[in-house]
C-alpha positions in Angstrom: -28.1 5.8 -18.4 -26.7 4.3 -15.6 -27.8 0.6 -14.6 -29.9 -0.2 -18.0 -28.4 -3.1 -20.0 -25.0 -3.2 -18.5 -26.1 -5.5 -15.6 -24.4 -9.1 -15.4 -25.7 -12.1 -14.4 -25.6 -12.5 -11.0 -25.3 -15.8 -8.3 -28.7 -15.6 -7.9 -29.9 -16.2 -11.2 -27.5 -18.4 -11.5 -28.5 -20.5 -9.1 -32.3 -20.8 -10.1 -31.3 -21.3 -13.3 -28.7 -24.9 -12.2 -32.0 -25.3 -9.6 -34.5 -25.8 -11.9 -32.1 -27.5 -14.7 -31.5 -30.3 -11.8 -35.1 -30.6 -11.0 -36.4 -31.1 -14.7 -33.5 -33.8 -14.9 -34.8 -35.7 -11.6 -38.1 -35.6 -13.4 -37.4 -37.3 -16.1 -35.5 -39.9 -14.9 -37.9 -40.6 -12.2 -41.0 -41.1 -14.7 -39.1 -42.9 -17.5 -39.4 -46.3 -15.2 -43.2 -45.6 -14.7 -43.7 -44.7 -18.6 -42.4 -47.5 -19.9 -44.0 -50.1 -17.1 -46.4 -51.2 -19.1 -44.6 -52.3 -21.7 -42.7 -55.1 -19.4 -45.1 -55.3 -16.3 -45.7 -58.7 -14.4 -49.4 -57.9 -13.5 -48.1 -58.5 -10.0 -46.5 -61.1 -9.4 -43.4 -60.6 -7.8 -40.3 -62.4 -7.5 -41.0 -63.9 -4.7 -43.8 -65.6 -5.8 -41.7 -67.5 -8.0 -39.6 -68.4 -5.7 -42.6 -69.9 -3.7 -43.9 -71.5 -6.4 -40.2 -73.0 -7.8 -39.3 -74.3 -4.1 -42.7 -76.2 -3.8 -42.5 -77.5 -7.1 -39.1 -79.2 -6.6 -39.8 -80.2 -3.0 -42.9 -82.2 -4.2 -41.0 -84.1 -7.8 -37.9 -84.3 -5.4 -38.7 -85.4 -2.4 -42.2 -85.6 -0.9 -43.4 -87.4 -4.0 -40.4 -89.9 -3.2 -38.9 -89.7 -6.5 -37.0 -92.5 -7.1 -33.7 -92.8 -9.2 -34.9 -93.5 -12.7 -37.0 -90.5 -12.0 -40.6 -91.9 -11.2 -43.1 -90.8 -8.5 -44.3 -93.0 -6.3 -48.0 -93.2 -6.6 -49.0 -94.1 -3.3 -47.0 -90.7 -2.1 -49.0 -88.8 -4.8 -51.8 -89.9 -4.0 -51.5 -89.5 -0.1 -50.4 -85.9 -0.7 -53.9 -85.2 -2.4 -55.8 -86.9 -0.2 -54.5 -85.2 2.8 -52.8 -88.8 4.0 -50.4 -88.6 6.8 -48.0 -91.5 4.6 -44.7 -90.4 3.0 -44.2 -87.4 5.4 -47.3 -85.6 4.6 -48.3 -83.8 7.9 -50.8 -81.4 7.6 -53.7 -82.7 6.4 -55.1 -80.2 3.6 -52.7 -77.6 4.0 -50.8 -78.3 0.7 -48.3 -75.4 1.2 -47.1 -76.9 4.5 -46.4 -80.3 2.6 -44.8 -78.8 -0.3 -42.2 -77.1 2.1 -43.5 -73.4 2.5 -45.2 -71.4 4.7 -49.2 -71.6 5.3 -49.6 -68.1 4.6 -48.4 -68.6 0.8 -51.3 -70.0 -1.4 -50.8 -72.2 -4.0 -52.3 -74.7 -5.9 -50.6 -77.9 -6.8 -51.9 -80.0 -10.2 -50.8 -82.6 -11.8 -51.5 -82.9 -16.0 -50.7 -84.9 -18.6 -51.2 -84.9 -22.8 -53.6 -87.6 -23.0 -54.4 -87.0 -26.9 -51.1 -87.8 -29.3 -51.3 -85.0 -31.7 -52.4 -82.4 -29.3 -50.4 -80.1 -26.7 -53.1 -79.6 -24.5 -52.7 -81.1 -21.1 -55.6 -82.6 -19.1 -56.0 -82.5 -15.1 -55.5 -85.9 -14.0 -57.4 -88.1 -10.9 -56.1 -91.8 -9.4 -58.9 -94.5 -10.3 -58.7 -96.3 -7.2 -60.2 -99.0 -8.7 -57.3 -100.0 -11.3 -54.8 -97.9 -9.2 -53.7 -95.9 -12.3 -54.2 -92.4 -13.7 -57.1 -91.2 -15.9 -58.3 -88.1 -17.1 -60.4 -86.0 -14.7 -63.8 -85.4 -15.7 -64.0 -89.3 -17.7 -66.2 -91.8 -16.3 -63.4 -93.6 -14.0 -62.9 -90.9 -11.9 -66.4 -90.7 -11.3 -66.1 -93.2 -8.2 -66.1 -91.2 -4.8 -63.3 -93.1 -3.7 -61.1 -91.5 -6.8 -58.6 -89.0 -6.1 -58.2 -85.6 -7.8 -54.9 -84.7 -8.7 -55.7 -81.1 -7.6 -54.7 -79.3 -3.9 -55.1 -76.1 -2.5 -57.3 -72.7 -3.6 -58.1 -72.5 -7.2 -55.7 -70.2 -9.5 -58.3 -68.7 -11.6 -59.7 -67.2 -8.9 -57.0 -64.9 -8.8 -55.8 -62.3 -11.3 -51.6 -62.7 -10.8 -50.4 -66.1 -10.6 -47.2 -67.7 -11.5 -46.7 -70.8 -12.5 -44.1 -73.9 -12.6 -43.7 -77.0 -14.1 -41.9 -80.1 -13.4 -41.8 -83.2 -15.9 -42.4 -86.5 -14.2 -43.5 -89.8 -14.8 -45.8 -91.7 -12.6 -47.0 -95.6 -13.3 -45.4 -95.4 -16.7 -47.1 -92.0 -18.2 -45.3 -88.9 -18.3 -47.1 -86.2 -16.3 -46.6 -82.1 -15.2 -46.5 -81.3 -12.0 -47.8 -77.7 -11.8 -47.3 -75.5 -8.8 -49.0 -71.9 -8.8 -48.4 -69.2 -6.7 -49.8 -65.7 -6.2 
């Protein structure tokens, strides 16, 4: 009975076993992040989108809207931005990204909102009533005039599935407002 039952493990058998073990371990390590990605998925929003929105909000509130030392925004600069006027350093007309300090290829939406109801946490979009030179709720009768300026610019963020929103608090004409910048 020579050769039967007395054969030891060869180098070839060991190499196959070690290779299979390594392939299985690498496969498990590669699969684990994708197995749990649905639990913390941002829905396609990248870190770049967050940086773009943050930079645009900072540029507009701190310099574009000519923030005063006491934190108030100059109403005529805010209105100029949303009208596409060339005053207060805005040069691009109807391109909100360029005037916010980012490249034109990055789509953004800039909206100013405020909480008009004292017991509600709901913010409402605003317009600038040119007759009274004051902020009004968008959709109110005061903002029905064609000369009034809606304080929203850029494409609609709701038409895009994945977007990030950055908010900055400020004051315009004695009213606390929120400058919202959305990027996708």
